[in-house]
Every structure is written in structure tokens, then in C-alpha cells.
N, CA, C and O atoms as a printed pandas DataFrame, in Angstrom:
     atom_number atom_name residue_name chain_id  residue_number  x_coord  y_coord  z_coord
0              1         N          UNK        A               1    0.453   -1.297   -0.099
1              2        CA          UNK        A               1   -0.210    0.015   -0.132
2              3         C          UNK        A               1    0.977    1.170   -0.228
3              4         O          UNK        A               1    2.084    0.670   -0.028
4              5         N          UNK        A               2    1.001    2.248   -0.425
5              6        CA          UNK        A               2    1.263    3.855   -0.904
6              7         C          UNK        A               2    0.864    4.259    0.160
7              8         O          UNK        A               2   -0.130    3.868    0.772
8              9         N          UNK        A               3    1.795    5.272    0.530
9             10        CA          UNK        A               3    1.290    6.266    1.794
10            11         C          UNK        A               3    0.006    7.014    1.569
11            12         O          UNK        A               3   -0.549    7.264    2.639
12            13         N          UNK        A               4   -0.731    7.512    0.358
13            14        CA          UNK        A               4   -1.708    8.191   -0.080
14            15         C          UNK        A               4   -3.134    7.421    1.137
15            16         O          UNK        A               4   -3.905    7.951    1.936
16            17         N          UNK        A               5   -2.845    5.623    0.601
17            18        CA          UNK        A               5   -4.093    5.264    1.133
18            19         C          UNK        A               5   -3.802    5.025    2.812
19            20         O          UNK        A               5   -4.786    4.797    3.515
20            21         N          UNK        A               6   -2.725    5.067    3.313
21            22        CA          UNK        A               6   -2.457    4.852    4.521
22            23         C          UNK        A               6   -2.954    6.434    5.306
23            24         O          UNK        A               6   -3.490    6.304    6.407
24            25         N          UNK        A               7   -2.775    7.966    4.734
25            26        CA          UNK        A               7   -3.331    8.867    4.925
26            27         C          UNK        A               7   -4.104    9.347    4.004
27            28         O          UNK        A               7   -3.439    9.756    3.053
28            29         N          UNK        A               8   -5.304    9.484    3.865
29            30        CA          UNK        A               8   -5.960    9.970    2.868
30            31         C          UNK        A               8   -5.886   11.578    3.112
31            32         O          UNK        A               8   -6.135   12.223    2.093
32            33         N          UNK        A               9   -5.640   12.213    4.077
33            34        CA          UNK        A               9   -5.567   13.579    3.867
34            35         C          UNK        A               9   -4.221   14.109    3.359
35            36         O          UNK        A               9   -3.992   15.315    3.460
36            37         N          UNK        A              10   -3.329   13.291    2.827
37            38        CA          UNK        A              10   -1.951   13.748    2.445
38            39         C          UNK        A              10   -1.743   13.489    0.712
39            40         O          UNK        A              10   -1.609   12.496   -0.003
40            41         N          UNK        A              11   -1.790   14.749    0.531
41            42        CA          UNK        A              11   -1.454   14.606   -1.583
42            43         C          UNK        A              11    0.020   13.937   -1.832
43            44         O          UNK        A              11    0.886   14.432   -1.111
44            45         N          UNK        A              12    0.346   13.188   -2.474
45            46        CA          UNK        A              12    1.189   13.252   -3.591
46            47         C          UNK        A              12    1.103   13.894   -4.717
47            48         O          UNK        A              12    0.063   13.917   -5.375
48            49         N          UNK        A              13    2.453   14.632   -5.147
49            50        CA          UNK        A              13    2.639   15.243   -5.836
50            51         C          UNK        A              13    4.252   14.444   -6.722
51            52         O          UNK        A              13    5.209   13.781   -6.323
52            53         N          UNK        A              14    3.878   14.894   -7.819
53            54        CA          UNK        A              14    4.745   14.699   -8.952
54            55         C          UNK        A              14    6.524   15.494   -8.304
55            56         O          UNK        A              14    6.554   16.724   -8.264
56            57         N          UNK        A              15    7.777   14.742   -7.880
57            58        CA          UNK        A              15    8.889   16.130   -7.390
58            59         C          UNK        A              15    9.139   16.480   -8.761
59            60         O          UNK        A              15    9.075   17.694   -8.951
60            61         N          UNK        A              16    9.419   15.748   -9.830
61            62        CA          UNK        A              16    9.952   16.460  -11.001
62            63         C          UNK        A              16    8.740   17.848  -11.693
63            64         O          UNK        A              16    9.096   18.801  -12.386
64            65         N          UNK        A              17    8.039   17.698  -11.466
65            66        CA          UNK        A              17    7.083   19.076  -11.367
66            67         C          UNK        A              17    7.030   19.848  -10.568
67            68         O          UNK        A              17    6.535   20.937  -10.855
68            69         N          UNK        A              18    7.500   19.607   -9.286
69            70        CA          UNK        A              18    7.361   20.868   -8.243
70            71         C          UNK        A              18    8.975   21.539   -8.316
71            72         O          UNK        A              18    9.286   22.710   -8.097
72            73         N          UNK        A              19    9.970   20.276   -8.738
73            74        CA          UNK        A              19   11.454   20.860   -8.622
74            75         C          UNK        A              19   11.629   21.438  -10.535
75            76         O          UNK        A              19   12.693   21.591  -11.135
76            77         N          UNK        A              20   10.872   21.550  -10.833
77            78        CA          UNK        A              20   10.821   22.625  -12.724
78            79         C          UNK        A              20    9.920   23.617  -12.158
79            80         O          UNK        A              20   10.366   24.655  -12.647
80            81         N          UNK        A              21    8.874   23.961  -11.390
81            82        CA          UNK        A              21    8.055   24.853  -10.722
82            83         C          UNK        A              21    9.437   25.734  -10.389
83            84         O          UNK        A              21    9.702   26.731  -11.060
84            85         N          UNK        A              22   10.210   25.327   -9.404
85            86        CA          UNK        A              22   11.236   26.214   -8.321
86            87         C          UNK        A              22   11.936   26.722   -9.516
87            88         O          UNK        A              22   12.173   27.899   -9.787
88            89         N          UNK        A              23   12.281   25.490  -10.302
89            90        CA          UNK        A              23   13.693   25.731  -11.384
90            91         C          UNK        A              23   13.455   27.424  -12.256
91            92         O          UNK        A              23   14.149   28.406  -12.517
92            93         N          UNK        A              24   12.029   26.966  -12.458
93            94        CA          UNK        A              24   11.804   28.424  -13.070
94            95         C          UNK        A              24   11.326   29.697  -12.660
95            96         O          UNK        A              24   11.384   30.705  -13.364
96            97         N          UNK        A              25   10.681   29.621  -11.098
97            98        CA          UNK        A              25   10.749   30.864  -10.385
98            99         C          UNK        A              25   11.939   31.386  -10.275
99           100         O          UNK        A              25   12.150   32.545  -10.630
100          101         N          UNK        A              26   13.103   30.421   -9.649
101          102        CA          UNK        A              26   14.740   30.854   -9.836
102          103         C          UNK        A              26   15.353   31.648  -10.669
103          104         O          UNK        A              26   15.911   32.731  -10.494
104          105         N          UNK        A              27   15.085   30.562  -12.216
105          106        CA          UNK        A              27   15.360   31.357  -13.306
106          107         C          UNK        A              27   14.830   33.115  -13.186
107          108         O          UNK        A              27   15.517   34.136  -13.149
108          109         N          UNK        A              28   13.580   32.958  -13.153
109          110        CA          UNK        A              28   12.782   34.655  -13.367
110          111         C          UNK        A              28   13.296   35.491  -12.960
111          112         O          UNK        A              28   13.613   36.543  -13.515
112          113         N          UNK        A              29   13.555   34.960  -11.334
113          114        CA          UNK        A              29   13.712   36.038  -10.204
114          115         C          UNK        A              29   15.370   36.234  -10.855
115          116         O          UNK        A              29   15.519   37.448  -11.000
116          117         N          UNK        A              30   16.296   35.699  -11.172
117          118        CA          UNK        A              30   17.559   35.826  -11.407
118          119         C          UNK        A              30   17.990   36.948  -12.927
119          120         O          UNK        A              30   18.887   37.724  -13.256
120          121         N          UNK        A              31   16.751   36.421  -13.468
121          122        CA          UNK        A              31   16.468   37.487  -14.754
122          123         C          UNK        A              31   16.350   38.710  -14.580
123          124         O          UNK        A              31   17.046   39.571  -15.117
124          125         N          UNK        A              32   15.066   38.961  -13.478
125          126        CA          UNK        A              32   14.843   40.052  -13.377
126          127         C          UNK        A              32   15.786   40.923  -12.035
127          128         O          UNK        A              32   15.622   42.056  -11.583
128          129         N          UNK        A              33   16.599   40.055  -11.741
129          130        CA          UNK        A              33   18.431   41.055  -10.826
130          131         C          UNK        A              33   19.162   41.263  -11.592
131          132         O          UNK        A              33   20.069   41.951  -11.123
132          133         N          UNK        A              34   19.366   40.917  -13.144
133          134        CA          UNK        A              34   19.814   41.049  -13.644
134          135         C          UNK        A              34   20.161   42.183  -14.514
135          136         O          UNK        A              34   21.192   42.736  -14.898
136          137         N          UNK        A              35   18.479   42.353  -14.726
137          138        CA          UNK        A              35   17.427   43.629  -15.610
138          139         C          UNK        A              35   17.688   44.630  -14.739
139          140         O          UNK        A              35   17.908   45.783  -15.109
140          141         N          UNK        A              36   17.679   44.220  -13.424
141          142        CA          UNK        A              36   17.797   45.547  -12.173
142          143         C          UNK        A              36   18.527   45.972  -11.454
143          144         O          UNK        A              36   18.293   46.748  -10.528
144          145         N          UNK        A              37   20.094   45.263  -11.962
145          146        CA          UNK        A              37   21.176   45.687  -11.747
146          147         C          UNK        A              37   21.772   46.416  -13.109
147          148         O          UNK        A              37   22.721   47.179  -12.925
148          149         N          UNK        A              38   21.255   46.228  -14.552
149          150        CA          UNK        A              38   22.005   46.570  -15.561
150          151         C          UNK        A              38   21.049   48.205  -15.813
151          152         O          UNK        A              38   21.615   49.154  -16.354
152          153         N          UNK        A              39   19.452   48.309  -15.287
153          154        CA          UNK        A              39   18.881   49.257  -15.328
154          155         C          UNK        A              39   20.156   50.582  -14.149
155          156         O          UNK        A              39   20.549   51.741  -14.285
156          157         N          UNK        A              40   20.302   49.730  -13.346
157          158        CA          UNK        A              40   21.167   50.698  -12.073
158          159         C          UNK        A              40   22.408   51.225  -12.440
159          160         O          UNK        A              40   22.670   52.421  -12.313
160          161         N          UNK        A              41   23.222   50.358  -12.911
161          162        CA          UNK        A              41   24.270   50.905  -13.633
162          163         C          UNK        A              41   24.073   51.435  -14.695
163          164         O          UNK        A              41   25.034   52.181  -14.887
164          165         N          UNK        A              42   23.026   51.523  -15.940
165          166        CA          UNK        A              42   23.082   52.147  -16.925
166          167         C          UNK        A              42   22.563   53.840  -15.796
167          168         O          UNK        A              42   22.819   54.833  -16.477
168          169         N          UNK        A              43   22.284   54.025  -15.140
169          170        CA          UNK        A              43   21.478   54.836  -14.652
170          171         C          UNK        A              43   22.480   56.394  -14.721
171          172         O          UNK        A              43   23.694   56.414  -14.922
172          173         N          UNK        A              44   21.627   57.576  -14.506
173          174        CA          UNK        A              44   22.898   58.649  -14.603
174          175         C          UNK        A              44   23.084   59.518  -13.120
175          176         O          UNK        A              44   23.611   60.562  -12.736
176          177         N          UNK        A              45   22.129   58.138  -12.438
177          178        CA          UNK        A              45   22.615   58.616  -10.941
178          179         C          UNK        A              45   24.015   58.762  -10.334
179          180         O          UNK        A              45   24.219   59.333   -9.263
180          181         N          UNK        A              46   25.083   58.135  -11.192
181          182        CA          UNK        A              46   26.195   58.018  -10.122
182          183         C          UNK        A              46   27.159   59.205  -11.440
183          184         O          UNK        A              46   28.195   59.814  -11.174
184          185         N          UNK        A              47   26.764   59.220  -12.168
185          186        CA          UNK        A              47   28.056   60.604  -13.276
186          187         C          UNK        A              47   27.308   61.881  -12.246
187          188         O          UNK        A              47   28.001   62.725  -11.679
188          189         N          UNK        A              48   25.596   61.825  -12.124
189          190        CA          UNK        A              48   25.476   62.946  -11.102
190          191         C          UNK        A              48   26.535   63.406  -10.142
191          192         O          UNK        A              48   27.346   64.321  -10.011
192          193         N          UNK        A              49   26.041   62.097   -9.415
193          194        CA          UNK        A              49   26.950   62.053   -7.915
194          195         C          UNK        A              49   28.235   62.574   -8.268
195          196         O          UNK        A              49   28.634   63.408   -7.455
196          197         N          UNK        A              50   28.939   62.366   -9.138
197          198        CA          UNK        A              50   30.446   62.954   -9.375
198          199         C          UNK        A              50   30.490   64.292   -9.886
199          200         O          UNK        A              50   31.051   65.204   -9.278
200          201         N          UNK        A              51   29.909   64.433  -10.995
201          202        CA          UNK        A              51   29.393   65.917  -11.300
202          203         C          UNK        A              51   29.160   66.902   -9.818
203          204         O          UNK        A              51   29.901   67.827   -9.486
204          205         N          UNK        A              52   28.209   66.533   -9.230
205          206        CA          UNK        A              52   27.698   67.173   -7.774
206          207         C          UNK        A              52   28.840   67.019   -6.846
207          208         O          UNK        A              52   28.968   67.979   -6.086
208          209         N          UNK        A              53   29.568   66.216   -6.729
209          210        CA          UNK        A              53   30.679   66.153   -5.525
210          211         C          UNK        A              53   32.141   67.072   -6.226
211          212         O          UNK        A              53   32.813   67.757   -5.455
212          213         N          UNK        A              54   32.511   66.987   -7.724
213          214        CA          UNK        A              54   33.327   67.946   -8.200
214          215         C          UNK        A              54   33.089   69.787   -8.413
215          216         O          UNK        A              54   33.864   70.743   -8.411
216          217         N          UNK        A              55   31.919   69.664   -8.549
217          218        CA          UNK        A              55   31.142   71.352   -7.917
218          219         C          UNK        A              55   31.059   71.774   -7.030
219          220         O          UNK        A              55   31.045   72.993   -6.860
220          221         N          UNK        A              56   30.942   70.629   -5.823
221          222        CA          UNK        A              56   31.141   71.066   -4.565
222          223         C          UNK        A              56   32.462   71.730   -4.195
223          224         O          UNK        A              56   32.743   72.869   -3.823
224          225         N          UNK        A              57   33.231   70.548   -4.439
225          226        CA          UNK        A              57   35.002   70.668   -4.590
226          227         C          UNK        A              57   35.231   71.817   -4.601
227          228         O          UNK        A              57   35.647   72.435   -3.622
228          229         N          UNK        A              58   35.010   72.282   -5.658
229          230        CA          UNK        A              58   35.278   74.196   -6.632
230          231         C          UNK        A              58   34.646   74.558   -6.183
231          232         O          UNK        A              58   34.732   75.724   -6.568
232          233         N          UNK        A              59   33.604   74.517   -5.274
233          234        CA          UNK        A              59   32.801   75.744   -4.490
234          235         C          UNK        A              59   33.493   75.865   -3.245
235          236         O          UNK        A              59   33.405   76.916   -2.609
236          237         N          UNK        A              60   34.341   74.660   -2.725
237          238        CA          UNK        A              60   34.547   74.850   -1.582
238          239         C          UNK        A              60   36.491   75.392   -1.374
239          240         O          UNK        A              60   37.059   75.796   -0.359
240          241         N          UNK        A              61   37.088   75.155   -2.881
241          242        CA          UNK        A              61   38.082   75.866   -2.845
242          243         C          UNK        A              61   37.954   77.267   -3.234
243          244         O          UNK        A              61   38.872   78.065   -3.046
244          245         N          UNK        A              62   36.904   77.571   -3.742
245          246        CA          UNK        A              62   36.829   79.000   -4.235
246          247         C          UNK        A              62   36.665   79.816   -2.895
247          248         O          UNK        A              62   37.189   80.914   -2.708
248          249         N          UNK        A              63   35.620   78.937   -1.693
249          250        CA          UNK        A              63   35.434   79.595   -0.361
250          251         C          UNK        A              63   36.662   79.393    0.476
251          252         O          UNK        A              63   36.232   79.847    1.536
252          253         N          UNK        A              64   37.452   79.157    0.640
253          254        CA          UNK        A              64   38.092   78.322    1.391
254          255         C          UNK        A              64   38.953   79.879    2.224
255          256         O          UNK        A              64   38.967   80.765    1.369
256          257         N          UNK        A              65   39.421   80.239    3.171
257          258        CA          UNK        A              65   39.640   81.324    3.614
258          259         C          UNK        A              65   41.051   81.957    3.411
259          260         O          UNK        A              65   41.388   83.126    3.602
260          261         N          UNK        A              66   42.076   80.495    2.810
261          262        CA          UNK        A              66   43.643   81.157    2.236
262          263         C          UNK        A              66   43.179   81.844    0.845
263          264         O          UNK        A              66   44.030   82.670    0.513
264          265         N          UNK        A              67   42.100   81.772   -0.083
265          266        CA          UNK        A              67   41.666   82.668   -1.196
266          267         C          UNK        A              67   41.053   83.450   -0.898
267          268         O          UNK        A              67   41.144   84.217   -1.856
268          269         N          UNK        A              68   40.075   84.132    0.164
269          270        CA          UNK        A              68   39.490   85.553    0.417
270          271         C          UNK        A              68   40.695   86.581    0.454
271          272         O          UNK        A              68   41.629   86.662    1.251
272          273         N          UNK        A              69   40.383   87.331   -0.646
273          274        CA          UNK        A              69   41.354   88.826   -0.594
274          275         C          UNK        A              69   41.221   89.493    0.730
275          276         O          UNK        A              69   40.264   89.315    1.484
276          277         N          UNK        A              70   41.954   90.055    0.901
277          278        CA          UNK        A              70   42.069   91.236    2.308
278          279         C          UNK        A              70   41.299   92.358    2.116
279          280         O          UNK        A              70   41.728   93.011    1.165
280          281         N          UNK        A              71   40.444   92.786    2.579
281          282        CA          UNK        A              71   40.153   94.221    2.547
282          283         C          UNK        A              71   40.506   95.218    2.660
283          284         O          UNK        A              71   41.188   95.537    3.634
284          285         N          UNK        A              72   40.126   96.173    1.587
285          286        CA          UNK        A              72   41.088   97.180    1.710
286          287         C          UNK        A              72   41.259   98.135    2.904
287          288         O          UNK        A              72   40.456   98.278    3.826
288          289         N          UNK        A              73   42.342   98.716    2.751
289          290        CA          UNK        A              73   42.820   99.192    4.108
290          291         C          UNK        A              73   41.966  100.858    4.156
291          292         O          UNK        A              73   42.250  101.624    5.077
292          293         N          UNK        A              74   41.176  101.174    3.333
293          294        CA          UNK        A              74   40.296  102.280    2.652
294          295         C          UNK        A              74   39.085  101.857    3.604
295          296         O          UNK        A              74   38.676  102.801    4.281
296          297         N          UNK        A              75   38.375  100.560    3.821
297          298        CA          UNK        A              75   37.050  100.561    4.157
298          299         C          UNK        A              75   37.479  100.108    6.049
299          300         O          UNK        A              75   38.392   99.416    6.499
300          301         N          UNK        A              76   36.359  100.863    6.745
301          302        CA          UNK        A              76   36.452  100.359    8.332
302          303         C          UNK        A              76   36.253   99.168    8.532
303          304         O          UNK        A              76   35.160   98.834    8.073
304          305         N          UNK        A              77   36.944   98.138    9.134
305          306        CA          UNK        A              77   36.334   97.205    9.555
306          307         C          UNK        A              77   35.251   96.629   10.488
307          308         O          UNK        A              77   34.727   95.521   10.597
308          309         N          UNK        A              78   35.088   98.120   11.280
309          310        CA          UNK        A              78   33.571   97.781   11.966
310          311         C          UNK        A              78   33.007   99.020   11.349
311          312         O          UNK        A              78   33.624   99.941   10.814
312          313         N          UNK        A              79   31.136   98.807   11.602
313          314        CA          UNK        A              79   30.583   99.797   10.779
314          315         C          UNK        A              79   30.481  100.858   11.556
315          316         O          UNK        A              79   30.197  100.629   12.732
316          317         N          UNK        A              80   30.699  102.451   11.084
317          318        CA          UNK        A              80   30.451  103.527   11.738
318          319         C          UNK        A              80   29.373  104.035   12.526
319          320         O          UNK        A              80   28.369  104.128   11.819
320          321         N          UNK        A              81   29.168  104.405   13.719
321          322        CA          UNK        A              81   27.938  104.711   14.346
322          323         C          UNK        A              81   28.000  106.036   14.316
323          324         O          UNK        A              81   29.052  106.594   14.625
324          325         N          UNK        A              82   27.083  106.627   14.007
325          326        CA          UNK        A              82   26.801  108.244   14.397
326          327         C          UNK        A              82   26.274  108.660   15.943
327          328         O          UNK        A              82   25.568  107.797   16.465
328          329         N          UNK        A              83   26.458  109.540   16.524
329          330        CA          UNK        A              83   26.320  109.938   17.580
330          331         C          UNK        A              83   25.002  111.192   17.741
331          332         O          UNK        A              83   24.837  112.148   18.499
332          333         N          UNK        A              84   24.396  110.732   16.861
333          334        CA          UNK        A              84   24.068  112.075   16.591
334          335         C          UNK        A              84   22.665  112.575   16.922
335          336         O          UNK        A              84   21.986  112.921   15.955
336          337         N          UNK        A              85   22.256  112.645   17.844
337          338        CA          UNK        A              85   20.846  112.396   18.509
338          339         C          UNK        A              85   19.645  113.083   17.423
339          340         O          UNK        A              85   18.522  112.626   17.208
340          341         N          UNK        A              86   20.275  114.337   16.818
341          342        CA          UNK        A              86   19.489  115.261   16.061
342          343         C          UNK        A              86   18.134  114.845   15.397
343          344         O          UNK        A              86   16.999  115.321   15.371
344          345         N          UNK        A              87   18.989  113.331   14.675
345          346        CA          UNK        A              87   17.979  112.726   13.500
346          347         C          UNK        A              87   16.703  112.108   14.519
347          348         O          UNK        A              87   16.767  111.808   15.711
348          349         N          UNK        A              88   15.898  112.061   13.868
349          350        CA          UNK        A              88   14.442  111.257   14.155
350          351         C          UNK        A              88   14.030  110.427   13.823
351          352         O          UNK        A              88   12.919  110.084   14.227
């Protein structure tokens, strides 16, 4: 007697079909991963990140304290306060 006759609630499946089913699922999943990987690699996002990093570096170099020209001695360093109290 087979197992299905001893346990009528148990269903017997063809293991070859089950194996083929899961192999198809795995192959489909691998194809999706590959296409997603190609899409991400072809994306402009990495190129844009590099460009913006270069722009930021140039901006930082331009704003660094070493490159800031000193103020002319003709201009006052502090604002001039007038103590004229006649102005309303």
C-alpha cells in the first residue's frame, strides 16, 4: 500500500514537476535581478553624484579662507556709528 492510502489527507505530488516549477521561479528571479542591475548601472545617478561632488569641491576651494582677498585699508573694519541724536 502506498502512503496515500494510509493517510488519505496527504496528497502526493510529482517531485519532478515541483522541482521544475521552482527552477522556473528561480530563473525568472535571476533574470529580474540582472535586468535591475543593468538598469541601475545605466542610470545617470552615479554620474550626477560625481559631477555634484566636483562642483562642491570647486565651491569649497573658492570659499576657503586662504583664497579670500584682504579688505582694503580704506574701508572701515567696523561699522561707523553716528552719535547724532538730532535725527528723528
